[in-house]
Each structure stands twice: as C-alpha cells, then as structure tokens.
All heavy atoms as TSV, in Angstrom:
chain	resi	resn	atom	element	x	y	z
A	1	MET	N	N	158.486	98.680	179.646
A	1	MET	CA	C	157.430	98.079	180.440
A	1	MET	C	C	156.168	97.939	179.594
A	1	MET	O	O	155.870	98.790	178.778
A	1	MET	CB	C	157.092	98.968	181.628
A	1	MET	CG	C	157.914	98.736	182.838
A	1	MET	SD	S	157.008	99.348	184.234
A	1	MET	CE	C	158.270	100.229	185.060
A	2	SER	N	N	155.445	96.882	179.865
A	2	SER	CA	C	154.200	96.703	179.144
A	2	SER	C	C	153.096	97.517	179.828
A	2	SER	O	O	153.243	97.987	180.954
A	2	SER	CB	C	153.810	95.220	179.108
A	2	SER	OG	O	153.431	94.802	180.403
A	3	PHE	N	N	152.011	97.648	179.137
A	3	PHE	CA	C	150.885	98.430	179.657
A	3	PHE	C	C	150.304	97.777	180.910
A	3	PHE	O	O	149.929	98.461	181.862
A	3	PHE	CB	C	149.824	98.561	178.564
A	3	PHE	CG	C	148.649	99.404	178.970
A	3	PHE	CD1	C	148.791	100.770	179.164
A	3	PHE	CD2	C	147.411	98.825	179.171
A	3	PHE	CE1	C	147.718	101.546	179.548
A	3	PHE	CE2	C	146.331	99.591	179.548
A	3	PHE	CZ	C	146.485	100.962	179.737
A	4	ALA	N	N	150.235	96.431	180.931
A	4	ALA	CA	C	149.700	95.720	182.094
A	4	ALA	C	C	150.578	95.937	183.319
A	4	ALA	O	O	150.082	96.106	184.439
A	4	ALA	CB	C	149.583	94.232	181.786
A	5	THR	N	N	151.884	95.956	183.143
A	5	THR	CA	C	152.801	96.187	184.257
A	5	THR	C	C	152.620	97.588	184.814
A	5	THR	O	O	152.642	97.787	186.035
A	5	THR	CB	C	154.250	95.982	183.795
A	5	THR	OG1	O	154.377	94.717	183.163
A	5	THR	CG2	C	155.219	96.068	184.963
A	6	ILE	N	N	152.434	98.540	183.940
A	6	ILE	CA	C	152.218	99.928	184.379
A	6	ILE	C	C	150.913	100.034	185.159
A	6	ILE	O	O	150.850	100.681	186.214
A	6	ILE	CB	C	152.231	100.885	183.170
A	6	ILE	CG1	C	153.620	100.917	182.538
A	6	ILE	CG2	C	151.799	102.292	183.578
A	6	ILE	CD1	C	153.684	101.646	181.221
A	7	LEU	N	N	149.856	99.371	184.674
A	7	LEU	CA	C	148.577	99.406	185.377
A	7	LEU	C	C	148.673	98.740	186.751
A	7	LEU	O	O	148.122	99.247	187.727
A	7	LEU	CB	C	147.496	98.725	184.544
A	7	LEU	CG	C	146.934	99.526	183.383
A	7	LEU	CD1	C	145.886	98.692	182.638
A	7	LEU	CD2	C	146.316	100.809	183.868
A	8	LEU	N	N	149.367	97.612	186.825
A	8	LEU	CA	C	149.521	96.933	188.112
A	8	LEU	C	C	150.336	97.772	189.093
A	8	LEU	O	O	150.014	97.845	190.276
A	8	LEU	CB	C	150.176	95.566	187.913
A	8	LEU	CG	C	149.289	94.491	187.317
A	8	LEU	CD1	C	150.098	93.238	187.029
A	8	LEU	CD2	C	148.133	94.179	188.240
A	9	ALA	N	N	151.375	98.421	188.611
A	9	ALA	CA	C	152.190	99.267	189.480
A	9	ALA	C	C	151.386	100.468	189.960
A	9	ALA	O	O	151.501	100.882	191.123
A	9	ALA	CB	C	153.439	99.719	188.735
A	10	GLU	N	N	150.574	101.018	189.099
A	10	GLU	CA	C	149.731	102.156	189.478
A	10	GLU	C	C	148.661	101.749	190.486
A	10	GLU	O	O	148.395	102.460	191.442
A	10	GLU	CB	C	149.082	102.747	188.227
A	10	GLU	CG	C	148.293	103.998	188.455
A	10	GLU	CD	C	149.156	105.200	188.818
A	10	GLU	OE1	O	150.346	105.195	188.472
A	10	GLU	OE2	O	148.616	106.123	189.449
A	11	ALA	N	N	148.052	100.583	190.270
A	11	ALA	CA	C	147.012	100.118	191.183
A	11	ALA	C	C	147.600	99.767	192.547
A	11	ALA	O	O	146.978	100.006	193.579
A	11	ALA	CB	C	146.301	98.910	190.591
A	12	ALA	N	N	148.777	99.223	192.570
A	12	ALA	CA	C	149.400	98.835	193.835
A	12	ALA	C	C	149.804	100.053	194.655
A	12	ALA	O	O	149.803	100.011	195.883
A	12	ALA	CB	C	150.612	97.957	193.567
A	13	SER	N	N	150.116	101.126	194.025
A	13	SER	CA	C	150.578	102.302	194.768
A	13	SER	C	C	149.416	103.111	195.346
A	13	SER	O	O	149.625	103.905	196.247
A	13	SER	CB	C	151.441	103.187	193.867
A	13	SER	OG	O	150.652	103.684	192.792
A	14	HIS	N	N	148.191	102.914	194.854
A	14	HIS	CA	C	147.053	103.711	195.309
A	14	HIS	C	C	145.994	102.890	196.027
A	14	HIS	O	O	144.846	103.285	196.098
A	14	HIS	CB	C	146.400	104.437	194.128
A	14	HIS	CG	C	147.254	105.510	193.571
A	14	HIS	ND1	N	147.539	106.665	194.244
A	14	HIS	CD2	C	147.920	105.602	192.395
A	14	HIS	CE1	C	148.320	107.418	193.523
A	14	HIS	NE2	N	148.584	106.785	192.391
A	15	THR	N	N	146.364	101.756	196.550
A	15	THR	CA	C	145.402	100.920	197.245
A	15	THR	C	C	145.242	101.422	198.672
A	15	THR	O	O	146.165	101.352	199.478
A	15	THR	CB	C	145.864	99.454	197.265
A	15	THR	OG1	O	146.067	99.030	195.928
A	15	THR	CG2	C	144.835	98.570	197.925
A	16	GLU	N	N	144.070	101.944	198.960
A	16	GLU	CA	C	143.770	102.406	200.305
A	16	GLU	C	C	142.497	101.719	200.765
A	16	GLU	O	O	141.523	101.651	200.034
A	16	GLU	CB	C	143.564	103.920	200.322
A	16	GLU	CG	C	144.820	104.691	200.016
A	16	GLU	CD	C	144.600	106.194	200.095
A	16	GLU	OE1	O	143.616	106.610	200.727
A	16	GLU	OE2	O	145.404	106.918	199.519
A	17	LEU	N	N	142.530	101.208	201.978
A	17	LEU	CA	C	141.361	100.542	202.524
A	17	LEU	C	C	140.413	101.584	203.106
A	17	LEU	O	O	140.844	102.627	203.593
A	17	LEU	CB	C	141.785	99.551	203.603
A	17	LEU	CG	C	142.670	98.400	203.127
A	17	LEU	CD1	C	143.149	97.587	204.317
A	17	LEU	CD2	C	141.919	97.524	202.157
A	18	PRO	N	N	139.119	101.306	203.086
A	18	PRO	CA	C	138.157	102.285	203.595
A	18	PRO	C	C	138.153	102.424	205.116
A	18	PRO	O	O	137.566	103.357	205.649
A	18	PRO	CB	C	136.817	101.761	203.102
A	18	PRO	CG	C	137.030	100.317	202.835
A	18	PRO	CD	C	138.466	100.165	202.470
A	19	MET	N	N	138.815	101.483	205.822
A	19	MET	CA	C	138.890	101.560	207.280
A	19	MET	C	C	140.166	100.864	207.728
A	19	MET	O	O	140.784	100.143	206.951
A	19	MET	CB	C	137.659	100.922	207.918
A	19	MET	CG	C	137.431	99.490	207.591
A	19	MET	SD	S	135.875	98.943	208.279
A	19	MET	CE	C	135.476	97.632	207.160
A	20	PRO	N	N	140.549	101.041	208.974
A	20	PRO	CA	C	141.767	100.374	209.456
A	20	PRO	C	C	141.634	98.846	209.376
A	20	PRO	O	O	140.537	98.293	209.482
A	20	PRO	CB	C	141.872	100.813	210.916
A	20	PRO	CG	C	141.016	102.021	211.029
A	20	PRO	CD	C	139.964	101.919	209.978
A	21	THR	N	N	142.760	98.177	209.210
A	21	THR	CA	C	142.726	96.730	209.008
A	21	THR	C	C	142.173	95.991	210.216
A	21	THR	O	O	141.518	94.965	210.062
A	21	THR	CB	C	144.129	96.195	208.689
A	21	THR	OG1	O	145.032	96.635	209.702
A	21	THR	CG2	C	144.602	96.723	207.346
A	22	TRP	N	N	142.380	96.474	211.422
A	22	TRP	CA	C	141.878	95.777	212.609
A	22	TRP	C	C	140.359	95.799	212.668
A	22	TRP	O	O	139.758	94.939	213.294
A	22	TRP	CB	C	142.486	96.357	213.886
A	22	TRP	CG	C	142.210	97.806	214.100
A	22	TRP	CD1	C	142.964	98.858	213.683
A	22	TRP	CD2	C	141.095	98.368	214.791
A	22	TRP	NE1	N	142.388	100.040	214.052
A	22	TRP	CE2	C	141.238	99.766	214.743
A	22	TRP	CE3	C	139.994	97.826	215.436
A	22	TRP	CZ2	C	140.305	100.623	215.318
A	22	TRP	CZ3	C	139.083	98.688	216.006
A	22	TRP	CH2	C	139.241	100.065	215.947
A	23	MET	N	N	139.725	96.747	211.997
A	23	MET	CA	C	138.257	96.795	211.977
A	23	MET	C	C	137.670	95.625	211.193
A	23	MET	O	O	136.565	95.178	211.483
A	23	MET	CB	C	137.772	98.117	211.376
A	23	MET	CG	C	137.889	99.285	212.318
A	23	MET	SD	S	136.876	99.100	213.780
A	23	MET	CE	C	135.241	99.148	213.077
A	24	TYR	N	N	138.393	95.119	210.212
A	24	TYR	CA	C	137.908	93.950	209.481
A	24	TYR	C	C	137.830	92.740	210.415
A	24	TYR	O	O	136.888	91.948	210.340
A	24	TYR	CB	C	138.823	93.638	208.289
A	24	TYR	CG	C	138.697	94.656	207.190
A	24	TYR	CD1	C	139.644	95.670	207.033
A	24	TYR	CD2	C	137.625	94.626	206.313
A	24	TYR	CE1	C	139.531	96.606	206.028
A	24	TYR	CE2	C	137.494	95.570	205.293
A	24	TYR	CZ	C	138.456	96.553	205.162
A	24	TYR	OH	O	138.328	97.486	204.175
A	25	ALA	N	N	138.807	92.605	211.299
A	25	ALA	CA	C	138.778	91.517	212.274
A	25	ALA	C	C	137.627	91.689	213.256
A	25	ALA	O	O	136.971	90.720	213.642
A	25	ALA	CB	C	140.104	91.445	213.013
A	26	VAL	N	N	137.356	92.927	213.660
A	26	VAL	CA	C	136.249	93.186	214.582
A	26	VAL	C	C	134.916	92.842	213.917
A	26	VAL	O	O	134.059	92.180	214.526
A	26	VAL	CB	C	136.267	94.660	215.052
A	26	VAL	CG1	C	134.999	95.006	215.805
A	26	VAL	CG2	C	137.491	94.924	215.912
A	27	ILE	N	N	134.743	93.240	212.690
A	27	ILE	CA	C	133.500	92.947	211.958
A	27	ILE	C	C	133.347	91.441	211.763
A	27	ILE	O	O	132.253	90.885	211.957
A	27	ILE	CB	C	133.469	93.701	210.615
A	27	ILE	CG1	C	133.323	95.198	210.875
A	27	ILE	CG2	C	132.348	93.182	209.717
A	27	ILE	CD1	C	133.494	96.052	209.654
A	28	ALA	N	N	134.427	90.751	211.402
A	28	ALA	CA	C	134.360	89.295	211.237
A	28	ALA	C	C	134.022	88.623	212.565
A	28	ALA	O	O	133.226	87.680	212.604
A	28	ALA	CB	C	135.686	88.763	210.695
A	29	GLY	N	N	134.578	89.114	213.653
A	29	GLY	CA	C	134.267	88.553	214.964
A	29	GLY	C	C	132.808	88.731	215.330
A	29	GLY	O	O	132.179	87.825	215.879
A	30	ILE	N	N	132.258	89.894	215.030
A	30	ILE	CA	C	130.844	90.159	215.312
A	30	ILE	C	C	129.955	89.239	214.471
A	30	ILE	O	O	128.966	88.685	214.969
A	30	ILE	CB	C	130.513	91.642	215.071
A	30	ILE	CG1	C	131.193	92.499	216.137
A	30	ILE	CG2	C	129.010	91.883	215.052
A	30	ILE	CD1	C	131.137	93.988	215.864
A	31	VAL	N	N	130.298	89.065	213.208
A	31	VAL	CA	C	129.517	88.183	212.337
A	31	VAL	C	C	129.562	86.746	212.852
A	31	VAL	O	O	128.526	86.076	212.945
A	31	VAL	CB	C	130.026	88.264	210.880
A	31	VAL	CG1	C	129.433	87.152	210.016
A	31	VAL	CG2	C	129.693	89.620	210.287
A	32	PHE	N	N	130.753	86.263	213.222
A	32	PHE	CA	C	130.869	84.899	213.729
A	32	PHE	C	C	130.164	84.745	215.068
A	32	PHE	O	O	129.584	83.695	215.345
A	32	PHE	CB	C	132.333	84.478	213.839
A	32	PHE	CG	C	132.938	84.121	212.512
A	32	PHE	CD1	C	134.066	84.781	212.068
A	32	PHE	CD2	C	132.388	83.134	211.714
A	32	PHE	CE1	C	134.628	84.458	210.847
A	32	PHE	CE2	C	132.943	82.801	210.493
A	32	PHE	CZ	C	134.066	83.472	210.058
A	33	LEU	N	N	130.180	85.770	215.892
A	33	LEU	CA	C	129.457	85.711	217.159
A	33	LEU	C	C	127.952	85.611	216.912
A	33	LEU	O	O	127.254	84.823	217.550
A	33	LEU	CB	C	129.771	86.935	218.012
A	33	LEU	CG	C	129.105	86.999	219.374
A	33	LEU	CD1	C	129.598	85.860	220.255
A	33	LEU	CD2	C	129.386	88.332	220.031
A	34	PHE	N	N	127.449	86.397	215.971
A	34	PHE	CA	C	126.028	86.330	215.615
A	34	PHE	C	C	125.659	84.952	215.081
A	34	PHE	O	O	124.624	84.381	215.454
A	34	PHE	CB	C	125.689	87.405	214.579
A	34	PHE	CG	C	124.292	87.299	214.062
A	34	PHE	CD1	C	123.213	87.690	214.832
A	34	PHE	CD2	C	124.042	86.788	212.796
A	34	PHE	CE1	C	121.911	87.580	214.359
A	34	PHE	CE2	C	122.754	86.669	212.311
A	34	PHE	CZ	C	121.687	87.070	213.098
A	35	LEU	N	N	126.507	84.386	214.213
A	35	LEU	CA	C	126.234	83.060	213.677
A	35	LEU	C	C	126.299	81.990	214.767
A	35	LEU	O	O	125.508	81.041	214.757
A	35	LEU	CB	C	127.223	82.736	212.554
A	35	LEU	CG	C	127.054	83.562	211.278
A	35	LEU	CD1	C	128.198	83.265	210.303
A	35	LEU	CD2	C	125.724	83.301	210.626
A	36	ALA	N	N	127.217	82.143	215.707
A	36	ALA	CA	C	127.303	81.198	216.818
A	36	ALA	C	C	126.058	81.276	217.692
A	36	ALA	O	O	125.530	80.251	218.134
A	36	ALA	CB	C	128.553	81.467	217.647
A	37	LEU	N	N	125.573	82.481	217.953
A	37	LEU	CA	C	124.353	82.629	218.739
A	37	LEU	C	C	123.143	82.046	218.015
A	37	LEU	O	O	122.278	81.431	218.640
A	37	LEU	CB	C	124.110	84.096	219.077
A	37	LEU	CG	C	125.074	84.705	220.098
A	37	LEU	CD1	C	124.848	86.207	220.212
A	37	LEU	CD2	C	124.910	84.035	221.443
A	38	ALA	N	N	123.070	82.231	216.718
A	38	ALA	CA	C	121.971	81.656	215.944
A	38	ALA	C	C	122.037	80.131	215.975
A	38	ALA	O	O	121.010	79.459	216.118
A	38	ALA	CB	C	122.018	82.159	214.502
A	39	THR	N	N	123.226	79.574	215.856
A	39	THR	CA	C	123.384	78.127	215.937
A	39	THR	C	C	123.045	77.621	217.331
A	39	THR	O	O	122.374	76.595	217.496
A	39	THR	CB	C	124.826	77.734	215.569
A	39	THR	OG1	O	125.102	78.219	214.260
A	39	THR	CG2	C	125.007	76.233	215.599
A	40	PHE	N	N	123.499	78.323	218.358
A	40	PHE	CA	C	123.253	77.923	219.738
A	40	PHE	C	C	121.765	77.965	220.070
A	40	PHE	O	O	121.288	77.191	220.895
A	40	PHE	CB	C	124.036	78.848	220.682
A	40	PHE	CG	C	123.969	78.450	222.115
A	40	PHE	CD1	C	124.641	77.320	222.565
A	40	PHE	CD2	C	123.245	79.193	223.017
A	40	PHE	CE1	C	124.582	76.956	223.894
A	40	PHE	CE2	C	123.173	78.830	224.347
A	40	PHE	CZ	C	123.849	77.707	224.791
A	41	SER	N	N	121.014	78.844	219.421
A	41	SER	CA	C	119.586	78.949	219.715
A	41	SER	C	C	118.808	77.712	219.267
A	41	SER	O	O	117.686	77.495	219.721
A	41	SER	CB	C	118.998	80.197	219.058
A	41	SER	OG	O	118.950	80.036	217.654
A	42	TYR	N	N	119.386	76.898	218.397
A	42	TYR	CA	C	118.717	75.693	217.927
A	42	TYR	C	C	119.066	74.462	218.752
A	42	TYR	O	O	118.683	73.361	218.400
A	42	TYR	CB	C	119.069	75.428	216.456
A	42	TYR	CG	C	118.314	76.314	215.519
A	42	TYR	CD1	C	118.904	77.468	215.002
A	42	TYR	CD2	C	117.013	76.027	215.153
A	42	TYR	CE1	C	118.207	78.301	214.157
A	42	TYR	CE2	C	116.319	76.853	214.298
A	42	TYR	CZ	C	116.928	77.982	213.806
A	42	TYR	OH	O	116.252	78.799	212.964
A	43	ARG	N	N	119.773	74.634	219.864
A	43	ARG	CA	C	120.135	73.477	220.680
A	43	ARG	C	C	118.876	72.853	221.282
A	43	ARG	O	O	117.935	73.546	221.633
A	43	ARG	CB	C	121.114	73.864	221.775
A	43	ARG	CG	C	120.473	74.641	222.895
A	43	ARG	CD	C	121.484	75.176	223.867
A	43	ARG	NE	N	120.869	75.743	225.040
A	43	ARG	CZ	C	120.152	76.854	225.085
A	43	ARG	NH1	N	119.952	77.535	223.972
A	43	ARG	NH2	N	119.633	77.294	226.203
A	44	ASP	N	N	118.859	71.568	221.357
A	44	ASP	CA	C	117.805	70.797	222.003
A	44	ASP	C	C	116.422	70.969	221.360
A	44	ASP	O	O	115.415	70.699	221.984
A	44	ASP	CB	C	117.745	71.153	223.497
A	44	ASP	CG	C	117.143	70.042	224.325
A	44	ASP	OD1	O	117.324	68.878	223.953
A	44	ASP	OD2	O	116.492	70.358	225.331
A	45	VAL	N	N	116.360	71.438	220.145
A	45	VAL	CA	C	115.066	71.611	219.478
A	45	VAL	C	C	114.413	70.259	219.230
A	45	VAL	O	O	113.200	70.113	219.380
A	45	VAL	CB	C	115.239	72.396	218.155
A	45	VAL	CG1	C	113.967	72.361	217.327
A	45	VAL	CG2	C	115.634	73.818	218.448
A	46	ALA	N	N	115.205	69.241	218.911
A	46	ALA	CA	C	114.641	67.924	218.623
A	46	ALA	C	C	114.029	67.299	219.864
A	46	ALA	O	O	113.116	66.482	219.757
A	46	ALA	CB	C	115.718	67.017	218.047
A	47	ASN	N	N	114.498	67.668	221.030
A	47	ASN	CA	C	113.998	67.059	222.262
A	47	ASN	C	C	112.835	67.815	222.887
A	47	ASN	O	O	112.310	67.388	223.906
A	47	ASN	CB	C	115.137	66.954	223.279
A	47	ASN	CG	C	116.213	66.022	222.806
A	47	ASN	OD1	O	115.939	65.059	222.114
A	47	ASN	ND2	N	117.436	66.317	223.164
A	48	ARG	N	N	112.439	68.912	222.340
A	48	ARG	CA	C	111.348	69.694	222.929
A	48	ARG	C	C	110.012	68.966	222.853
A	48	ARG	O	O	109.173	69.110	223.720
A	48	ARG	CB	C	111.225	71.046	222.237
A	48	ARG	CG	C	112.340	71.970	222.602
A	48	ARG	CD	C	112.125	73.322	222.014
A	48	ARG	NE	N	113.317	74.143	222.265
A	48	ARG	CZ	C	113.555	75.270	221.656
A	48	ARG	NH1	N	112.716	75.723	220.749
A	48	ARG	NH2	N	114.638	75.947	221.937
A	49	HIS	N	N	109.813	68.219	221.799
A	49	HIS	CA	C	108.540	67.535	221.601
A	49	HIS	C	C	108.750	66.030	221.599
A	49	HIS	O	O	108.150	65.319	220.805
A	49	HIS	CB	C	107.899	67.985	220.290
A	49	HIS	CG	C	107.723	69.464	220.206
A	49	HIS	ND1	N	106.813	70.153	220.957
A	49	HIS	CD2	C	108.377	70.403	219.473
A	49	HIS	CE1	C	106.899	71.445	220.686
A	49	HIS	NE2	N	107.845	71.623	219.801
A	50	SER	N	N	109.552	65.554	222.494
A	50	SER	CA	C	109.876	64.127	222.498
A	50	SER	C	C	108.671	63.273	222.876
A	50	SER	O	O	108.537	62.150	222.418
A	50	SER	CB	C	111.034	63.849	223.446
A	50	SER	OG	O	110.674	64.214	224.762
A	51	THR	N	N	107.747	63.805	223.698
A	51	THR	CA	C	106.583	63.009	224.088
A	51	THR	C	C	105.647	62.799	222.917
A	51	THR	O	O	105.158	61.693	222.699
A	51	THR	CB	C	105.827	63.674	225.248
A	51	THR	OG1	O	105.446	64.989	224.857
A	51	THR	CG2	C	106.694	63.722	226.492
A	52	SER	N	N	105.400	63.815	222.144
A	52	SER	CA	C	104.500	63.656	221.000
A	52	SER	C	C	105.153	62.811	219.917
A	52	SER	O	O	104.474	62.055	219.230
A	52	SER	CB	C	104.094	65.011	220.441
A	52	SER	OG	O	105.220	65.689	219.926
A	53	ARG	N	N	106.467	62.898	219.782
A	53	ARG	CA	C	107.151	62.107	218.777
A	53	ARG	C	C	107.133	60.632	219.155
A	53	ARG	O	O	106.916	59.774	218.310
A	53	ARG	CB	C	108.581	62.592	218.599
A	53	ARG	CG	C	109.317	61.861	217.498
A	53	ARG	CD	C	110.697	62.364	217.297
A	53	ARG	NE	N	111.368	62.436	218.606
A	53	ARG	CZ	C	112.468	63.112	218.825
A	53	ARG	NH1	N	113.024	63.788	217.863
A	53	ARG	NH2	N	113.013	63.126	220.028
A	54	SER	N	N	107.347	60.326	220.438
A	54	SER	CA	C	107.350	58.926	220.834
A	54	SER	C	C	105.940	58.323	220.750
A	54	SER	O	O	105.775	57.157	220.425
A	54	SER	CB	C	107.918	58.767	222.242
A	54	SER	OG	O	107.117	59.463	223.177
A	55	ALA	N	N	104.915	59.113	221.045
A	55	ALA	CA	C	103.537	58.623	220.933
A	55	ALA	C	C	103.188	58.384	219.458
A	55	ALA	O	O	102.533	57.396	219.125
A	55	ALA	CB	C	102.580	59.620	221.546
A	56	LYS	N	N	103.654	59.259	218.593
A	56	LYS	CA	C	103.390	59.103	217.174
A	56	LYS	C	C	104.133	57.889	216.619
A	56	LYS	O	O	103.610	57.136	215.817
A	56	LYS	CB	C	103.818	60.362	216.417
A	56	LYS	CG	C	103.547	60.315	214.948
A	56	LYS	CD	C	103.982	61.605	214.274
A	56	LYS	CE	C	103.768	61.544	212.788
A	56	LYS	NZ	N	104.248	62.716	212.109
A	57	ALA	N	N	105.368	57.665	217.083
A	57	ALA	CA	C	106.149	56.527	216.616
A	57	ALA	C	C	105.550	55.213	217.090
A	57	ALA	O	O	105.583	54.212	216.376
A	57	ALA	CB	C	107.588	56.648	217.095
A	58	ALA	N	N	104.981	55.211	218.301
A	58	ALA	CA	C	104.362	53.993	218.812
A	58	ALA	C	C	103.081	53.673	218.061
A	58	ALA	O	O	102.725	52.507	217.907
A	58	ALA	CB	C	104.073	54.144	220.303
A	59	ALA	N	N	102.383	54.681	217.561
A	59	ALA	CA	C	101.125	54.478	216.858
A	59	ALA	C	C	101.339	54.022	215.421
A	59	ALA	O	O	100.454	53.397	214.834
A	59	ALA	CB	C	100.299	55.759	216.877
A	60	GLU	N	N	102.504	54.316	214.837
A	60	GLU	CA	C	102.755	53.952	213.458
A	60	GLU	C	C	103.188	52.504	213.368
A	60	GLU	O	O	104.041	52.047	214.139
A	60	GLU	CB	C	103.850	54.846	212.862
A	60	GLU	CG	C	103.423	56.279	212.679
A	60	GLU	CD	C	104.547	57.130	212.104
A	60	GLU	OE1	O	105.622	56.581	211.785
A	60	GLU	OE2	O	104.350	58.345	211.989
A	61	PRO	N	N	102.610	51.754	212.429
A	61	PRO	CA	C	103.025	50.352	212.275
A	61	PRO	C	C	104.421	50.275	211.620
A	61	PRO	O	O	104.776	51.117	210.813
A	61	PRO	CB	C	101.951	49.762	211.357
A	61	PRO	CG	C	101.391	50.938	210.620
A	61	PRO	CD	C	101.521	52.113	211.553
A	62	GLY	N	N	105.171	49.289	212.014
A	62	GLY	CA	C	106.470	49.068	211.401
A	62	GLY	C	C	107.615	49.740	212.131
A	62	GLY	O	O	108.755	49.587	211.741
A	63	HIS	N	N	107.310	50.497	213.170
A	63	HIS	CA	C	108.369	51.134	213.944
A	63	HIS	C	C	108.476	50.417	215.293
A	63	HIS	O	O	107.530	50.342	216.044
A	63	HIS	CB	C	108.054	52.610	214.188
A	63	HIS	CG	C	108.104	53.425	212.937
A	63	HIS	ND1	N	109.264	53.819	212.352
A	63	HIS	CD2	C	107.109	53.921	212.146
A	63	HIS	CE1	C	108.999	54.511	211.253
A	63	HIS	NE2	N	107.690	54.588	211.097
A	64	GLY	N	N	109.643	49.898	215.568
A	64	GLY	CA	C	109.826	49.158	216.792
A	64	GLY	C	C	110.433	49.986	217.902
A	64	GLY	O	O	111.209	49.487	218.699
A	65	HIS	N	N	110.110	51.253	218.016
A	65	HIS	CA	C	110.698	52.111	219.050
A	65	HIS	C	C	109.949	51.974	220.340
A	65	HIS	O	O	108.880	52.131	220.606
A	65	HIS	CB	C	110.722	53.574	218.603
A	65	HIS	CG	C	111.600	53.806	217.420
A	65	HIS	ND1	N	112.953	53.976	217.523
A	65	HIS	CD2	C	111.317	53.857	216.108
A	65	HIS	CE1	C	113.463	54.152	216.338
A	65	HIS	NE2	N	112.484	54.082	215.447
C-alpha cells in the first residue's frame, strides 16, 4: 500500500461528526427560515412611497408616466 492509501484509510476510520447528523438539517432549516423572514420583510417596499415617486416622476421632464 502507498502512504496516501494508508492515510486515507486512517482518516476514513476516525471520522466523527461533532453532533448528530439530523442536527445539521435542523440548523440549515433555521438558517433558511431566517433568510426567508429577512426576504419577506422587504415585501412591498417599492410601493410604500408611491405617492412621492409619482409626484417626482411627473415633475421630471422626459418622463411620460
């Protein structure tokens, strides 16, 4: 056997995760839930100031809105 094969066999036999595998799914779910909430918080932001935007667009020359 080559030295690399021995190292790979040794590394494969001692691989232990720091927590149970299902906890990785729980952590990923929490992260995605947080990201979804952050994305959801930006809904309708463009429409909050629609009156000032339309007044500004009407005042600017060259915009036919």
